N, C-alpha and C positions, 0 to 999 in steps of 0.2 A: 683209340676206344675210348678213351673217357669220354671224352667232351663231344665227336661227329654225331653221337647219334640222336641231343641237345640241338644241332647243327639240325640237322636232317627233317627233323619232326618240327622246326620253324621252317624251312623249306617246304615243307609239304604244304603253306598256304599257295604256292605257285601249282602246287599238281590240281590243288583245290579248286582255285579259278580256271584254268588249261581243260579242266574234265569238262564241270559243270558250263563255264564257256562256252565250249568246243561243243558242247547240247543244244546249247540252246543257238548259237552258233548256223551251227547245222539245219536245227528246226528251220532256222528264222528264210535261211537261203532255201529250204526244200518248199517252204510258201512262197517264192520267187522274191524276194524284197530283199537284194542285196545291197541298197545300199544299208537298209537298219543291220544290218547281219556285219558289216564292216565297223558302222559306231557300236557295236555291241563289241565286237571284236578290240577297238582299239579303246575303249574307255575300259577295258580288263586288262591291256596290256599296260594301258596310261596309271589305272587303279593298282591293279600288279609292283608295277613298278616303286611308286610309292609305299606304297607298303614296304617291299624291301629297302628300301632308303630307312623310315626308319625306324623298322626291327635291326638295323645296323646300330645306326648310333644309340639307339639301348641296349646292343648286345656291348658294346661299347664299355657301359659302365656297371651293366652287368651281371656279367662274365662272369667276373672272380667271385662274388657271390652266392653265384647258381653255383659253379665249382666246387667253392667252399661246403653249400650245402651238401651237394650231393659227393661229398667224404674226401673232395681233394685235399692234400691238406702239401707243404712242403715244397720238394724241385717238383710233383705233377701235380701242386695247382699254380706255380709257375709258365711249368711245360703247355697246362691247358689253357692259361690267359693269353697266352704267347699267342700259340698256334690255332685259339680262334678268332684272336683280334688280325690276325692273319687273312683266316679267313671267309669274316664278316666283310670286310675291302669288297669283296666280291658276292654278299649277300645277293641284293638286286639281279645281279647277274645270273646266278643260280635260281631263282624264285621266278626270272623269265624264263628259263633252260626246259623246269620243270612245266610252267605253262606252254607253250609253243612246240612239246611234244603232244599232247594232247591236240594242237591248233593244228599241226602239221596234218595228221589224218583227218582232220575233220574237215581240210584244205583238199583233200583229194593229191598229197605230197607225203603219204606216210616216208617212201623211200627216201626222202630229204632229211628227216626224222633221223633217221635210223643213219645218214651220211655222219651227220653232226654229235650223233653220241659218238660212234667210232674214234671221229674224228677227236672228240671231248678225251674220249680215254684213254686215245695213243698219245696225247701230250700230256697227258700227265705223266703216264708211264713213262716215256724218252725224257720229260725233266724233271721226275723221280731220282730217274736212274743218273741227269745231269748233276743235278744241283744236290744231291745226297751222296754218293760216292764218288762222282771224280771230282766239285765242286767241293765237297766234304762243308756241306749248309747244318747238316741237320735237321732237324725237325721245321725249322724256321723254310731249310729250302724245300719239303713236303708239302708246309703248308704253298707257300708261293707258287709250284706246280696242280698244285690243287684249285688255289685260286685261277690262275693262267688258261686251267681247262673247264672251267666255270663262265671263265670272260665265253671262250668260246662260244659255249655250246646256249649264253644269253643274248653274245653281242653279234650273232651271224645272221639268227634267223631273225631277231629283229630288223637288219638291216633287210636281206632278203624283202621280209613284209612289207618295209618303210618304202623303198624302189617297186619299180614297174614291176612285177609278176604276172606268173601266166596261171596261180589259184585263184582261190574267190576272194579270199583276202589280202585286203589290202589296208597297211596304218593309215592314220588319218586324224582329220582333229571331232574334236566328239565334245558333247558337252560336259560338266562335271557335275550334274543330276542321274540322278534315278532316271531315265527314260524310259527305259524299260519297260515299269511297272505304270499302266497310266490307268488310271479309274476312270469308271464310267460311270455321269454322272444318270439320276434321275430320269433326267429329260433325253436321256441320250447321245449326246457329247460326251464330248473325251473331254477333261482336264488336263 
């Protein structure tokens, strides 16, 4: 309970990309430009993944001083660092999980988003019981169970959108520049 709020605050990056990106993607689909909508979708998925990887590595180095600033000391500090570093392993998947929940709705597949959320939660609960109560892994077991649930929440939708699917969104290649914003020149052409 001490470190998880920090990780959740960082994870809202995925929620931000998902909420804004799905609105932009849905608007673009509504305008009849499916190709551009898929480029937007793909760009945001790749960008969010990259942000998750960067935050994962930064988190490994900054988690101890961050917990100390928040007041953790002694065994509490050690437990927060252990739990936080294990959770950070799945941070890119967690950001994707948050992002895909919004994109499932924009892709007209809210039921899939619900099913993925349920599977993530049930996986976490079952593995919590197994790792903590049965195998006696304690804090490490709880963190590993959470990582497993987050990986399901991030990678199952990633596989779904990367494969041929019945939604309007499909993960594909995209250019790594802000193609979304076009500047109109004074002579009427686009840059």
